[in-house]
N, C-alpha and C positions, 0 to 999 in steps of 0.2 A: 503493500500502500504505499502510497506517495502522498505527501501531507502540503497543504499553503498555508499562507497565512490569513487571518481573518482580519481583513482590511488593516488598521492601523493598530490593531490592539497586541500583538503578539503572539496570540494565540494560534498556534497550530492547527487544521482542521486536515481530517481526510478527505483527500478529493473524490471518494464517493462516501455518501452520508444514505442512512438507512431512514424512509420515512415511514410511519408507525399509519398510515391510513387503513393498511388490510388488517390492523389486529383491533379484535370484536365486530360486533354488528351482524352476527348469524342471523339469517331468518330477515333481514333488512333488506328490500331493495336495491339497495346503493350499494351500503356498506358490505352485505354479504356477496354481492356480484365481485367489490372492487378485491373482497378475502373472507372476510369473517372466521379469521383465526383464533381458535381460543387459548387456553392460558397454555399448555403444553407446548403448541404448536408457535406462539409467541414468543417462548422461554429459550424454545429451540434457534428459533430466527434471531433472536436477537444475541444468542450465545457463540451462534455460526459468523454473524456479522463482527462479535467485537474480537472473537479468535482469528478473521481475517487482518485484522488493522483497524476497522471502524471507529471511528471515536466519535462522531457527532450524530444522535438522533434526533428526528423531528418529528414533533408529533401536534395536535391541536385539543383545546379543549371539547370541539365538537365533533371529534371523529368518532364516529357509534355511538353520540352520544355520552362522554366521558369515559366510555370502557377502554378504547384505544390506550387512556393516561393509567386508567387502572392495570391493565395487565403489561404497560412497559414499565410501571413502579414494580410492580413483581418482579418482571425479566430481571431488572436492576437491582434486587435488594442487598445482593451480595456483589456488585461490580461498580456502583452509584460512580466514584470515581476515574473509572474508565471511560467516563463518556463527559462529553458535553452536549447536556441534558437542553434541547430547544423546542418552544411548547407555543402555541397562539390565544390570543384572544381578539373578538370582535361578534363572532357569528352568535347566533340566536343559542343559547344553554336551559332556555324556562321559557312558559307562557306569558311571564310580565311584559310589561313596555321597557324597563330598563335592564331586560337580562341579553342584552346585547351593547354592542356600541364601545366607545372610546371615552364615557363619562369616567371621572374619580370613580362615581359609586359603584359602578359594572367594574371597572378595570379591578379595585382592591378587590372586589368580591368574589369575581373570577380567580384570580390570582392566590387569595384562599384554597378556592375548591379544588385549584391545579395542584397546587401543593400537597392537600391533603388525598389525591386521587395517586399520586405519582411517588408518594410515599416519603418525601425527601425536604431538609429545609430551605432548599433554593433550587432557583431555577437560573443555569448558564446564560442561556440567551432567549429572553422573550420578548416576542412577536405580534406586532398590529396586522391583523390578520386579513385587512380589507381595510378599503377608505368607508370612513365615516363623515357625511356630510352636512351631520347636526351638533358635533364636535368640534370643536379648535386645535390646533395642533397646542397652541399654549395651555391647554386643558389637560388633555392625556401626556404630555410631555414631561408637566410637573408630578403626575400622579405616576408616571415610571420612572422620574428620577429619585421621586421618595422611596420606592420601591427598591429601586439598588442603593440607595444609602442606608436603608433597614439593612441591607444583609439579605433580601431574600431573592431578589436577582443580580445578576453579573453585567450584563449588556442588555440592550433593547437593540431587535432592528424589525422589520418591517415586510410586507409580502403584498405582492399587487397592486403597488401604489405604482401612479405614474411619475415620470420624472421631476417635474414641475414641483407635487407635492412630496416627495422626499427631497428636494430642495429645498421648497419652502421649512422643512420639519430642520433641518439642519442649519437654518438661518435663523429660527427659533432658539435653538438648543442654543447657538453660539452666543446669540443675543442677550439669554437669558442666563446662561452658566449654568445649561442642563447636560444630562448625559445625551450624547447623540446616539442615532441609528449608526451601527457599527455595521447592518447587513440587509439585504434586501433579496427577498424571494420571490421568482419571477419564472412565468412559463416559456421557455426555448427550444426549441426543438430544429432539427431539421424541415418540418413542417411548419413552422411558427418562428421565425427569424422576427417578428416585429420588434422583438427587445433591443435588437439593434441601431435602429434609429435611433431613441433617445435616452433607454434605460443605459445599455451599455457605456457608449459615452459619459453619461453624468455617473456611472458608479465610479469606473476609471479616473476619471477629473478628483471626484469626492472622497478618493478611498476609502470607498463600500463595499465591502464583498459581496461577492453576486452567488447565491444559491439557485439552482435553475430544478423545477420542480415539473413532474409529467416529460422526464425527457426522450420518452417512447409514443408523444402523445397520444395515452392511453390506449399505447399496445399496436397502434400500427404502426410503428416502424420494427415491432416487432420481426416482420417478415412473416408472420400468419395469416395477414391480408391480401389479397389481391382483387387485381379487376373482377375477378369470379366469385369472390367472397372470402368467407374466413378459413381458413386450411388445419385451425387448432386454435386452441383454449384462448380466448383474451376477453378482455374485460368489454369493449367496443362491441361482440357479439353477444353477450349477455343477454337475454329478455329484460327489456324495460330500462336496459342503462342507456343514458343519454350520450349524443354523440360528443362530447368533449375529452378534450377542449374541441371546439370547432375549426374545420381544415378543411381546406380548399381538396376534395377527393381525390379528383381527377389530376393535377400537377404533384399530388401526395405518391400516386402511385409511380410519376414517372422518377419522385424523388427513391421511390423501394427499388424500382428496377436497379441503379446505380449502385445503390448500398448494399444489396445482394450480388450485384460483382464486386465490388472493393470485398466485401466478407468472402466471397470465393478465394479472392487473392491471398487473404490473410488467413483463411480455412477459420474462419471463428463464426458465430452468429451474426445477422443483422444487426442484433440489439446491440451487442459489444461493439458493432462499428458505430452506430450511431449515439453512443453516450462519449465513447474515444474521442469524435468529432468534435464534441462540447469540450472537453475537457482539454483538445488544442486550442480554444477560443482563449485571447490573454485574458479577458474580464470577470472567467469562471475561475470561484473559489472551491465549489462543489456540488456535483452532480447528484440530489437525492433520489435514490430509487426506493421502489416498492414491492415486495413478492410475496407471492402467495407461496412458494416454493423453495426450498434452501438452494434445489439447483439452479433456479431462477438468478437466486439471490448470489451464487457462486459466479455466475455465467457474464452479471452485470460488474459485478467485482472486480472479475476480470479486465475491465477496459480501461481499469489502473495499471498503467506502464506500455498499454499498448500502442505504440509510435504508428501513426498512418504518412504513409510517404508522401511526397509532393502531390505527385498524380492523386493520388488518393482524397487530397484534402481538394485540390484544384475541381476535382470531377464530382464530388460532392456539392463543393461551391456554386459550382456553373448551374447545376440542374438544382438546387434550391434558391437561391441567392431573392431576394426581391428587390424592385425597383426603388431608388431612394423616393423619398416621400418630400416635401415642401416643408421646410427651408433646404432642407437636406441637400436636393441636388442644386439650386441656385448656389448654396454656400461650395460647396464642391466645384462648381463651376468656375468659381473666381478665386478658391484657395492659393492659387500659383502668383495673383496679382501682385504678391506683396513681396514675391521671392525675387531681389535685383538681378541674380541669373536665370530669369523664367524657370 
């Protein structure tokens, strides 16, 4: 396993991290399709990841209605100090009007509930799971700063925010001397490269770590889905499971064709190549993988250390790249105007 620095914290993070969305939720139409793993299966999955060198495990209070945190806490009961433990807050965790969002009221209640379910006295990385249009950054960042000063949280981060939202939050933290986001979780894949337009340059400029979720686009890049349909077990083929993350399927199949060709050259799975491509992107700190079986986890972890050739990267980039959006394209057009030698 290789390790990368988490932003400017000095903390080393495994470049492959374990996502806990597959833990719990048996019988639930969504979480059951994702995994629905029970206690024994979760214990084995976590042990296999840690034994392979994974040191970042990410969950959320909303996953399987809190069961994911409970199962993860049990799995880590003897190995808590081996991991950077991350969870999230924002999504509804109850029926009440204040059982969601970024308010100090909800964040403090949710934090205590997560600590209890995880069976720990602190969370290493506490993240805002999505944007709350009703709560200003000043409110939530002050609450998170208090949690850090109380010793209940080590670092704070965010997920699924726009570049301007992260930048605004960093500005508020700087102006008010509050703890700042050290990481951003974003969807990023060979069939979902929108993050490159603004998020990637922002995290690089601001020294924020980038964690990637759904690197296989919900199983689409596993190689088990063709133009003719699913040829193996994948969540996208599960009854009732939403088409998530949304993708352009026709364009996506072109990407998979090239992915299979590159995988054949290396004699590995398409999934491993898709993750290795992300690890070759300089802004990426860690790619978060979720698995239902140990063999899937082992295959995904195998992407660490897999070096793609210049030809591999060029072919994958060519078939998957997006046209630049405004104002990116006009800035690129005039980027050389200030160079005295052309």
